Wavefront OBJ file of the C-alpha trace (Angstrom):
o trace
v 88.349 -82.070 42.130
v 91.227 -80.991 39.916
v 92.974 -77.696 40.740
v 93.718 -75.100 38.115
v 97.415 -74.899 37.147
v 99.214 -71.634 37.325
v 99.169 -71.368 33.710
v 95.515 -71.870 33.522
v 94.860 -69.208 36.054
v 97.053 -66.829 34.221
v 95.180 -67.481 30.934
v 91.818 -66.842 32.656
v 93.018 -63.709 34.305
v 94.309 -62.411 31.042
v 91.064 -63.283 29.175
v 89.116 -61.599 31.928
v 91.306 -58.506 31.844
v 90.952 -58.272 28.042
v 87.270 -58.586 28.300
v 87.090 -55.704 30.785
v 89.275 -53.610 28.684
v 87.158 -54.057 25.538
v 84.006 -53.534 27.587
v 85.374 -50.243 29.017
v 86.709 -48.992 25.804
v 83.384 -49.854 24.073
v 81.484 -47.966 26.774
v 83.709 -44.932 26.449
v 83.939 -44.858 22.603
v 81.657 -47.439 21.130
v 78.307 -47.275 19.311
v 75.230 -49.411 19.443
v 76.706 -51.461 16.663
v 79.535 -52.627 19.107
v 76.975 -54.216 21.367
v 77.583 -56.214 23.691
v 81.064 -54.339 24.122
v 79.450 -50.965 23.375
v 76.605 -49.016 24.901
v 73.072 -50.025 24.123
v 71.551 -46.618 24.077
v 68.074 -47.575 22.965
v 66.838 -47.872 26.554
v 69.014 -45.350 28.165
v 67.723 -42.176 26.514
v 64.276 -40.813 26.053
v 62.588 -38.295 23.669
v 61.419 -34.955 24.867
v 57.776 -34.867 26.175
v 56.386 -33.210 23.048
v 58.441 -34.984 20.469
v 56.391 -36.984 17.963
v 56.653 -40.726 18.067
v 57.614 -42.629 14.778
v 56.069 -45.803 13.639
v 57.850 -47.185 10.622
v 56.000 -49.462 8.188
v 56.348 -50.821 4.661
v 53.426 -50.869 2.249
v 52.880 -51.668 -1.332
v 50.452 -51.021 -4.007
v 49.437 -53.997 -6.327
v 48.561 -53.802 -9.966
v 44.740 -53.593 -9.110
v 45.504 -50.336 -6.954
v 44.983 -52.172 -3.532
v 47.139 -51.061 -0.622
v 49.192 -54.086 0.782
v 50.678 -54.278 4.190
v 54.239 -55.549 3.745
v 55.035 -56.366 7.289
v 56.924 -59.543 8.582
v 53.942 -61.843 8.043
v 53.696 -60.820 4.246
v 57.435 -60.772 3.461
v 59.262 -62.583 6.121
v 61.344 -59.385 6.652
v 61.323 -57.898 10.075
v 60.566 -54.214 10.700
v 63.847 -53.769 12.590
v 65.755 -54.955 9.393
v 63.907 -52.284 7.435
v 64.520 -49.544 9.932
v 68.248 -50.538 10.324
v 68.818 -50.418 6.595
v 66.530 -47.352 5.958
v 69.393 -45.003 4.930
v 70.450 -47.519 2.419
v 67.007 -47.744 0.933
v 66.856 -43.969 0.773
v 70.241 -43.922 -0.964
v 69.219 -46.763 -3.523
v 65.461 -47.036 -3.593
v 65.700 -49.958 -6.096
v 66.644 -52.153 -3.058
v 62.897 -52.070 -2.249
v 62.458 -54.495 -5.113
v 63.702 -57.229 -2.731
v 60.711 -56.565 -0.473
v 58.437 -56.942 -3.485
v 60.204 -60.154 -4.424
v 59.844 -61.573 -0.918
v 56.172 -60.771 -0.980
v 55.815 -62.437 -4.374
v 57.530 -65.527 -3.207
v 55.304 -65.875 -0.171
v 52.129 -65.037 -2.080
v 52.515 -66.428 -5.636
v 48.768 -66.083 -6.531
v 48.598 -62.421 -5.413
v 48.454 -59.461 -7.784
v 52.036 -58.143 -8.465
v 53.279 -55.179 -6.584
v 53.805 -52.088 -8.746
v 55.085 -49.775 -5.855
v 56.851 -50.406 -2.524
v 57.352 -47.612 -0.082
v 58.614 -47.025 3.488
v 56.297 -44.911 5.340
v 56.822 -43.271 8.793
v 53.617 -42.411 10.789
v 54.429 -39.688 13.184
v 52.095 -39.784 16.276
v 51.535 -36.540 17.785
v 52.679 -36.352 21.552
v 52.033 -33.389 23.889
v 53.227 -33.380 27.522
v 54.192 -37.013 27.129
v 50.627 -38.048 26.143
v 49.270 -39.106 22.728
v 47.253 -36.375 21.024
v 45.389 -38.798 18.725
v 46.658 -37.014 15.596
v 49.251 -38.354 13.227
v 50.932 -37.581 9.887
v 52.411 -39.875 7.351
v 55.681 -39.238 5.713
v 56.879 -41.382 2.794
v 60.654 -41.626 3.132
v 61.404 -43.617 0.007
v 59.372 -45.485 -2.623
v 60.338 -47.680 -5.573
v 57.978 -48.256 -8.627
v 58.164 -51.250 -10.742
v 59.237 -50.557 -14.402
v 56.429 -50.941 -16.989
l 1 2 3 4 5 6 7 8 9 10 11 12 13 14 15 16 17 18 19 20 21 22 23 24 25 26 27 28 29 30 31 32 33 34 35 36 37 38 39 40 41 42 43 44 45 46 47 48 49 50 51 52 53 54 55 56 57 58 59 60 61 62 63 64 65 66 67 68 69 70 71 72 73 74 75 76 77 78 79 80 81 82 83 84 85 86 87 88 89 90 91 92 93 94 95 96 97 98 99 100 101 102 103 104 105 106 107 108 109 110 111 112 113 114 115 116 117 118 119 120 121 122 123 124 125 126 127 128 129 130 131 132 133 134 135 136 137 138 139 140 141 142 143 144 145 146
């Protein structure tokens, strides 16, 4: 078995110390985007017991007027990608055209989409239990020209 040289031990200790400093700094001042060197708050917080629970989805309307679910199976785009970029879609609704294009690429024989929208279904919660009621909120929509 080979022994580690003094220089090798020093390099490993320095790398370990640097990793710990970055980890501690990220924990103190970082955001979820800095993971794994920042906190991952998704699982460390909870909503109030009476706060509505959001369920985001993407849906479209084709030229026949039919409602089309534009989830991952239909477009290849994960819901997390949509949710993570939601503010950008709101700022620039024309970005939703990419969702329509992804759907058309996977379903070439389907009727063309004339509208794509991001909808949040807010499920009612009371005393940390579902109420069975919900409301839908369209947060952004894009309509195809002509």
